[in-house]
N, CA, C and O atoms as a printed pandas DataFrame, in Angstrom:
     atom_number atom_name residue_name chain_id  residue_number  x_coord  y_coord  z_coord
0              1         N          MET        A               1   53.403  107.576   94.168
1              2        CA          MET        A               1   54.822  107.426   94.356
2              3         C          MET        A               1   55.052  106.253   95.307
3              4         O          MET        A               1   54.373  106.106   96.323
4              5         N          ARG        A               2   56.039  105.416   94.938
5              6        CA          ARG        A               2   56.393  104.292   95.806
6              7         C          ARG        A               2   57.745  104.576   96.451
7              8         O          ARG        A               2   58.686  104.995   95.777
8              9         N          ILE        A               3   57.836  104.351   97.737
9             10        CA          ILE        A               3   59.077  104.566   98.477
10            11         C          ILE        A               3   59.388  103.292   99.248
11            12         O          ILE        A               3   58.504  102.687   99.854
12            13         N          ASP        A               4   60.645  102.897   99.219
13            14        CA          ASP        A               4   61.083  101.727   99.964
14            15         C          ASP        A               4   60.618  101.851  101.414
15            16         O          ASP        A               4   60.783  102.902  102.034
16            17         N          GLU        A               5   60.047  100.799  101.944
17            18        CA          GLU        A               5   59.457  100.847  103.285
18            19         C          GLU        A               5   60.490  101.168  104.358
19            20         O          GLU        A               5   60.204  101.929  105.282
20            21         N          THR        A               6   61.667  100.608  104.248
21            22        CA          THR        A               6   62.724  100.882  105.231
22            23         C          THR        A               6   63.130  102.346  105.190
23            24         O          THR        A               6   63.283  102.986  106.231
24            25         N          LEU        A               7   63.305  102.873  103.983
25            26        CA          LEU        A               7   63.663  104.283  103.833
26            27         C          LEU        A               7   62.563  105.190  104.374
27            28         O          LEU        A               7   62.845  106.188  105.036
28            29         N          LEU        A               8   61.320  104.844  104.094
29            30        CA          LEU        A               8   60.189  105.628  104.589
30            31         C          LEU        A               8   60.143  105.621  106.111
31            32         O          LEU        A               8   59.888  106.653  106.731
32            33         N          ASN        A               9   60.388  104.469  106.709
33            34        CA          ASN        A               9   60.396  104.389  108.175
34            35         C          ASN        A               9   61.528  105.222  108.773
35            36         O          ASN        A               9   61.350  105.859  109.811
36            37         N          GLU        A              10   62.707  105.218  108.110
37            38        CA          GLU        A              10   63.818  106.041  108.578
38            39         C          GLU        A              10   63.475  107.523  108.470
39            40         O          GLU        A              10   63.796  108.304  109.365
40            41         N          ALA        A              11   62.830  107.905  107.386
41            42        CA          ALA        A              11   62.433  109.301  107.191
42            43         C          ALA        A              11   61.401  109.710  108.248
43            44         O          ALA        A              11   61.479  110.810  108.795
44            45         N          LYS        A              12   60.452  108.843  108.532
45            46        CA          LYS        A              12   59.447  109.140  109.567
46            47         C          LYS        A              12   60.103  109.296  110.931
47            48         O          LYS        A              12   59.752  110.197  111.693
48            49         N          ALA        A              13   61.053  108.422  111.240
49            50        CA          ALA        A              13   61.743  108.494  112.532
50            51         C          ALA        A              13   62.560  109.780  112.623
51            52         O          ALA        A              13   62.590  110.431  113.668
52            53         N          TYR        A              14   63.220  110.142  111.528
53            54        CA          TYR        A              14   63.995  111.379  111.491
54            55         C          TYR        A              14   63.090  112.585  111.716
55            56         O          TYR        A              14   63.417  113.483  112.491
56            57         N          ALA        A              15   61.958  112.596  111.036
57            58        CA          ALA        A              15   61.008  113.706  111.167
58            59         C          ALA        A              15   60.508  113.817  112.606
59            60         O          ALA        A              15   60.465  114.911  113.167
60            61         N          ALA        A              16   60.138  112.703  113.194
61            62        CA          ALA        A              16   59.629  112.707  114.570
62            63         C          ALA        A              16   60.708  113.161  115.550
63            64         O          ALA        A              16   60.438  113.947  116.458
64            65         N          LYS        A              17   61.927  112.665  115.362
65            66        CA          LYS        A              17   63.039  113.010  116.249
66            67         C          LYS        A              17   63.357  114.504  116.202
67            68         O          LYS        A              17   63.762  115.094  117.203
68            69         N          ASN        A              18   63.169  115.102  115.032
69            70        CA          ASN        A              18   63.489  116.518  114.848
70            71         C          ASN        A              18   62.278  117.429  114.901
71            72         O          ASN        A              18   62.386  118.614  114.585
72            73         N          GLY        A              19   61.117  116.896  115.297
73            74        CA          GLY        A              19   59.908  117.709  115.435
74            75         C          GLY        A              19   59.440  118.304  114.117
75            76         O          GLY        A              19   58.965  119.439  114.083
76            77         N          ARG        A              20   59.568  117.554  113.042
77            78        CA          ARG        A              20   59.183  118.036  111.719
78            79         C          ARG        A              20   58.162  117.095  111.112
79            80         O          ARG        A              20   57.974  115.967  111.566
80            81         N          SER        A              21   57.517  117.585  110.086
81            82        CA          SER        A              21   56.589  116.712  109.367
82            83         C          SER        A              21   57.381  115.903  108.341
83            84         O          SER        A              21   58.455  116.318  107.904
84            85         N          LEU        A              22   56.846  114.759  107.968
85            86        CA          LEU        A              22   57.462  113.934  106.946
86            87         C          LEU        A              22   57.555  114.712  105.632
87            88         O          LEU        A              22   58.544  114.600  104.908
88            89         N          THR        A              23   56.535  115.490  105.334
89            90        CA          THR        A              23   56.520  116.287  104.104
90            91         C          THR        A              23   57.690  117.261  104.070
91            92         O          THR        A              23   58.357  117.383  103.043
92            93         N          SER        A              24   57.952  117.958  105.177
93            94        CA          SER        A              24   59.043  118.935  105.180
94            95         C          SER        A              24   60.397  118.247  105.025
95            96         O          SER        A              24   61.293  118.780  104.371
96            97         N          VAL        A              25   60.548  117.075  105.621
97            98        CA          VAL        A              25   61.801  116.325  105.480
98            99         C          VAL        A              25   62.005  115.905  104.031
99           100         O          VAL        A              25   63.106  116.039  103.496
100          101         N          MET        A              26   60.957  115.399  103.391
101          102        CA          MET        A              26   61.042  114.960  101.997
102          103         C          MET        A              26   61.313  116.145  101.074
103          104         O          MET        A              26   62.107  116.029  100.141
104          105         N          GLU        A              27   60.665  117.281  101.320
105          106        CA          GLU        A              27   60.892  118.468  100.496
106          107         C          GLU        A              27   62.335  118.944  100.606
107          108         O          GLU        A              27   62.963  119.275   99.600
108          109         N          ASP        A              28   62.864  118.979  101.845
109          110        CA          ASP        A              28   64.251  119.400  102.038
110          111         C          ASP        A              28   65.226  118.453  101.336
111          112         O          ASP        A              28   66.200  118.893  100.725
112          113         N          ALA        A              29   64.960  117.170  101.427
113          114        CA          ALA        A              29   65.832  116.187  100.782
114          115         C          ALA        A              29   65.834  116.377   99.267
115          116         O          ALA        A              29   66.888  116.314   98.634
116          117         N          LEU        A              30   64.678  116.607   98.694
117          118        CA          LEU        A              30   64.595  116.832   97.249
118          119         C          LEU        A              30   65.293  118.128   96.850
119          120         O          LEU        A              30   65.978  118.173   95.829
120          121         N          ARG        A              31   65.125  119.184   97.649
121          122        CA          ARG        A              31   65.808  120.449   97.361
122          123         C          ARG        A              31   67.319  120.282   97.370
123          124         O          ARG        A              31   68.014  120.783   96.486
124          125         N          GLN        A              32   67.828  119.567   98.387
125          126        CA          GLN        A              32   69.262  119.341   98.490
126          127         C          GLN        A              32   69.776  118.544   97.289
127          128         O          GLN        A              32   70.837  118.861   96.750
128          129         N          LEU        A              33   69.057  117.542   96.878
129          130        CA          LEU        A              33   69.451  116.738   95.723
130          131         C          LEU        A              33   69.504  117.588   94.460
131          132         O          LEU        A              33   70.464  117.506   93.694
132          133         N          ILE        A              34   68.488  118.396   94.243
133          134        CA          ILE        A              34   68.422  119.245   93.049
134          135         C          ILE        A              34   69.521  120.304   93.085
135          136         O          ILE        A              34   70.172  120.548   92.070
136          137         N          ASN        A              35   69.737  120.936   94.242
137          138        CA          ASN        A              35   70.782  121.959   94.371
138          139         C          ASN        A              35   72.168  121.364   94.154
139          140         O          ASN        A              35   73.011  121.978   93.500
140          141         N          ARG        A              36   72.410  120.178   94.695
141          142        CA          ARG        A              36   73.701  119.523   94.539
142          143         C          ARG        A              36   73.967  119.219   93.071
143          144         O          ARG        A              36   75.090  119.392   92.597
144          145         N          SER        A              37   72.958  118.772   92.355
145          146        CA          SER        A              37   73.111  118.490   90.929
146          147         C          SER        A              37   73.439  119.759   90.153
147          148         O          SER        A              37   74.268  119.732   89.243
148          149         N          ALA        A              38   72.798  120.862   90.503
149          150        CA          ALA        A              38   73.051  122.138   89.827
150          151         C          ALA        A              38   74.458  122.633   90.125
151          152         O          ALA        A              38   75.123  123.160   89.233
152          153         N          GLU        A              39   74.929  122.474   91.364
153          154        CA          GLU        A              39   76.276  122.911   91.740
154          155         C          GLU        A              39   77.335  122.132   90.967
155          156         O          GLU        A              39   78.319  122.712   90.509
156          157         N          VAL        A              40   77.145  120.851   90.823
157          158        CA          VAL        A              40   78.097  120.019   90.090
158          159         C          VAL        A              40   78.134  120.440   88.628
159          160         O          VAL        A              40   79.210  120.502   88.033
160          161         N          ALA        A              41   76.990  120.728   88.046
161          162        CA          ALA        A              41   76.930  121.134   86.641
162          163         C          ALA        A              41   77.595  122.483   86.421
163          164         O          ALA        A              41   78.116  122.736   85.335
164          165         N          GLU        A              42   77.590  123.358   87.428
165          166        CA          GLU        A              42   78.153  124.701   87.296
166          167         C          GLU        A              42   79.663  124.756   87.527
167          168         O          GLU        A              42   80.305  125.740   87.160
168          169         N          ARG        A              43   80.237  123.711   88.130
169          170        CA          ARG        A              43   81.671  123.712   88.420
170          171         C          ARG        A              43   82.474  123.685   87.126
171          172         O          ARG        A              43   82.132  122.961   86.192
172          173         N          PRO        A              44   83.544  124.478   87.075
173          174        CA          PRO        A              44   84.392  124.418   85.879
174          175         C          PRO        A              44   85.192  123.117   85.870
175          176         O          PRO        A              44   85.549  122.587   86.923
176          177         N          ARG        A              45   85.465  122.617   84.683
177          178        CA          ARG        A              45   86.265  121.405   84.570
178          179         C          ARG        A              45   87.696  121.720   84.968
179          180         O          ARG        A              45   88.202  122.806   84.685
180          181         N          VAL        A              46   88.338  120.784   85.614
181          182        CA          VAL        A              46   89.707  120.948   86.050
182          183         C          VAL        A              46   90.614  120.308   85.003
183          184         O          VAL        A              46   90.419  119.156   84.615
184          185         N          LYS        A              47   91.608  121.074   84.554
185          186        CA          LYS        A              47   92.571  120.548   83.599
186          187         C          LYS        A              47   93.836  120.198   84.372
187          188         O          LYS        A              47   94.504  121.077   84.916
188          189         N          LEU        A              48   94.156  118.920   84.418
189          190        CA          LEU        A              48   95.313  118.466   85.171
190          191         C          LEU        A              48   96.578  118.589   84.323
191          192         O          LEU        A              48   96.559  118.292   83.128
192          193         N          PRO        A              49   97.678  119.029   84.943
193          194        CA          PRO        A              49   98.925  119.123   84.186
194          195         C          PRO        A              49   99.474  117.735   83.884
195          196         O          PRO        A              49   99.231  116.783   84.627
196          197         N          LEU        A              50  100.207  117.633   82.799
197          198        CA          LEU        A              50  100.776  116.352   82.405
198          199         C          LEU        A              50  102.203  116.182   82.891
199          200         O          LEU        A              50  102.779  115.105   82.739
200          201         N          SER        A              51  102.785  117.222   83.472
201          202        CA          SER        A              51  104.143  117.138   83.974
202          203         C          SER        A              51  104.143  117.431   85.459
203          204         O          SER        A              51  103.091  117.633   86.066
204          205         N          GLY        A              52  105.335  117.454   86.042
205          206        CA          GLY        A              52  105.448  117.706   87.469
206          207         C          GLY        A              52  105.097  119.118   87.874
207          208         O          GLY        A              52  104.768  119.363   89.035
208          209         N          SER        A              53  105.160  120.059   86.939
209          210        CA          SER        A              53  104.825  121.434   87.282
210          211         C          SER        A              53  103.642  121.901   86.438
211          212         O          SER        A              53  103.397  121.398   85.341
212          213         N          ALA        A              54  102.928  122.861   86.973
213          214        CA          ALA        A              54  101.728  123.344   86.283
214          215         C          ALA        A              54  102.082  124.100   85.007
215          216         O          ALA        A              54  101.284  124.131   84.070
216          217         N          THR        A              55  103.263  124.709   84.956
217          218        CA          THR        A              55  103.630  125.513   83.790
218          219         C          THR        A              55  104.771  124.912   82.991
219          220         O          THR        A              55  105.069  125.386   81.894
220          221         N          GLY        A              56  105.412  123.882   83.512
221          222        CA          GLY        A              56  106.575  123.304   82.844
222          223         C          GLY        A              56  106.212  122.506   81.606
223          224         O          GLY        A              56  105.043  122.198   81.370
224          225         N          PRO        A              57  107.243  122.169   80.806
225          226        CA          PRO        A              57  106.987  121.403   79.592
226          227         C          PRO        A              57  106.612  119.972   79.932
227          228         O          PRO        A              57  106.980  119.452   80.985
228          229         N          THR        A              58  105.897  119.360   79.052
229          230        CA          THR        A              58  105.538  117.957   79.251
230          231         C          THR        A              58  106.511  117.091   78.472
231          232         O          THR        A              58  107.043  117.522   77.449
232          233         N          LEU        A              59  106.744  115.903   78.935
233          234        CA          LEU        A              59  107.650  114.980   78.272
234          235         C          LEU        A              59  106.862  114.037   77.374
235          236         O          LEU        A              59  105.755  113.614   77.707
236          237         N          ALA        A              60  107.451  113.720   76.237
237          238        CA          ALA        A              60  106.856  112.731   75.358
238          239         C          ALA        A              60  107.143  111.356   75.942
239          240         O          ALA        A              60  108.071  111.201   76.736
240          241         N          TRP        A              61  106.361  110.363   75.560
241          242        CA          TRP        A              61  106.535  109.013   76.087
242          243         C          TRP        A              61  107.932  108.480   75.795
243          244         O          TRP        A              61  108.514  107.778   76.622
244          245         N          ALA        A              62  108.470  108.806   74.629
245          246        CA          ALA        A              62  109.817  108.335   74.287
246          247         C          ALA        A              62  110.843  108.898   75.265
247          248         O          ALA        A              62  111.756  108.189   75.686
248          249         N          GLU        A              63  110.692  110.175   75.626
249          250        CA          GLU        A              63  111.616  110.797   76.576
250          251         C          GLU        A              63  111.488  110.169   77.957
251          252         O          GLU        A              63  112.486  109.954   78.644
252          253         N          ILE        A              64  110.271  109.881   78.354
253          254        CA          ILE        A              64  110.043  109.250   79.663
254          255         C          ILE        A              64  110.688  107.872   79.690
255          256         O          ILE        A              64  111.360  107.516   80.658
256          257         N          LYS        A              65  110.485  107.098   78.626
257          258        CA          LYS        A              65  111.074  105.753   78.552
258          259         C          LYS        A              65  112.590  105.843   78.606
259          260         O          LYS        A              65  113.228  105.039   79.286
260          261         N          GLU        A              66  113.182  106.807   77.901
261          262        CA          GLU        A              66  114.631  106.969   77.913
262          263         C          GLU        A              66  115.138  107.283   79.322
263          264         O          GLU        A              66  116.154  106.740   79.755
264          265         N          LEU        A              67  114.430  108.157   80.030
265          266        CA          LEU        A              67  114.833  108.491   81.397
266          267         C          LEU        A              67  114.736  107.275   82.317
267          268         O          LEU        A              67  115.610  107.053   83.155
268          269         N          LEU        A              68  113.680  106.498   82.157
269          270        CA          LEU        A              68  113.532  105.300   82.979
270          271         C          LEU        A              68  114.624  104.295   82.663
271          272         O          LEU        A              68  115.190  103.683   83.570
272          273         N          ASP        A              69  114.928  104.118   81.370
273          274        CA          ASP        A              69  115.999  103.200   80.981
274          275         C          ASP        A              69  117.331  103.648   81.561
275          276         O          ASP        A              69  118.097  102.822   82.059
276          277         N          GLN        A              70  117.620  104.957   81.503
277          278        CA          GLN        A              70  118.865  105.482   82.053
278          279         C          GLN        A              70  118.945  105.204   83.550
279          280         O          GLN        A              70  120.002  104.835   84.060
280          281         N          ASP        A              71  117.835  105.380   84.251
281          282        CA          ASP        A              71  117.799  105.133   85.680
282          283         C          ASP        A              71  118.071  103.657   85.965
283          284         O          ASP        A              71  118.816  103.333   86.891
284          285         N          ASP        A              72  117.473  102.757   85.176
285          286        CA          ASP        A              72  117.695  101.319   85.349
286          287         C          ASP        A              72  119.152  100.965   85.110
287          288         O          ASP        A              72  119.725  100.166   85.850
288          289         N          ILE        A              73  119.766  101.560   84.066
289          290        CA          ILE        A              73  121.176  101.292   83.770
290          291         C          ILE        A              73  122.050  101.778   84.920
291          292         O          ILE        A              73  122.986  101.090   85.326
292          293         N          GLY        A              74  121.747  102.960   85.442
293          294        CA          GLY        A              74  122.508  103.491   86.571
294          295         C          GLY        A              74  122.417  102.587   87.788
295          296         O          GLY        A              74  123.409  102.373   88.484
296          297         N          LYS        A              75  121.249  102.066   88.042
297          298        CA          LYS        A              75  121.074  101.166   89.188
298          299         C          LYS        A              75  121.852   99.881   88.974
299          300         O          LYS        A              75  122.476   99.366   89.902
300          301         N          MET        A              76  121.818   99.358   87.743
301          302        CA          MET        A              76  122.537   98.121   87.448
302          303         C          MET        A              76  124.051   98.335   87.591
303          304         O          MET        A              76  124.752   97.485   88.140
304          305         N          LEU        A              77  124.545   99.468   87.096
305          306        CA          LEU        A              77  125.979   99.748   87.223
306          307         C          LEU        A              77  126.367   99.911   88.676
307          308         O          LEU        A              77  127.423   99.434   89.092
308          309         N          GLY        A              78  125.541  100.570   89.446
309          310        CA          GLY        A              78  125.810  100.764   90.860
310          311         C          GLY        A              78  125.831   99.435   91.615
311          312         O          GLY        A              78  126.664   99.233   92.499
312          313         N          ALA        A              79  124.920   98.537   91.265
313          314        CA          ALA        A              79  124.856   97.229   91.910
314          315         C          ALA        A              79  126.060   96.403   91.527
315          316         O          ALA        A              79  126.584   95.656   92.353
316          317         N          GLY        A              80  126.513   96.521   90.280
317          318        CA          GLY        A              80  127.695   95.777   89.836
318          319         C          GLY        A              80  128.944   96.220   90.567
319          320         O          GLY        A              80  129.799   95.400   90.902
320          321         N          ARG        A              81  129.054   97.527   90.817
321          322        CA          ARG        A              81  130.197   98.059   91.537
322          323         C          ARG        A              81  130.202   97.591   92.992
323          324         O          ARG        A              81  131.264   97.362   93.572
324          325         N          ALA        A              82  129.023   97.452   93.570
325          326        CA          ALA        A              82  128.931   97.024   94.972
326          327         C          ALA        A              82  129.394   95.598   95.148
327          328         O          ALA        A              82  129.950   95.252   96.191
328          329         N          HIS        A              83  129.171   94.747   94.129
329          330        CA          HIS        A              83  129.562   93.345   94.229
330          331         C          HIS        A              83  131.021   93.130   93.866
331          332         O          HIS        A              83  131.581   92.085   94.197
332          333         N          ALA        A              84  131.659   94.091   93.192
333          334        CA          ALA        A              84  133.046   93.911   92.722
334          335         C          ALA        A              84  134.059   94.048   93.820
335          336         O          ALA        A              84  135.258   93.922   93.573
């Protein structure tokens, strides 16, 4: 097995600082990596809602565009009134 020299030196320093063997540090690191991978695989997928509420109806793109257009028209009318 080949390990990057810098990483190996960091692992040795960590082991020495914590009164552990390099082998135990490497074994723990591998266990954590394997356990983390298993935990991610076991998580249920999250389904995100498409509307503002989790149970409310979703809007079609045409409806969204219409609402945005209405908002733009309202802003334009409001700005026109302010200048009059």
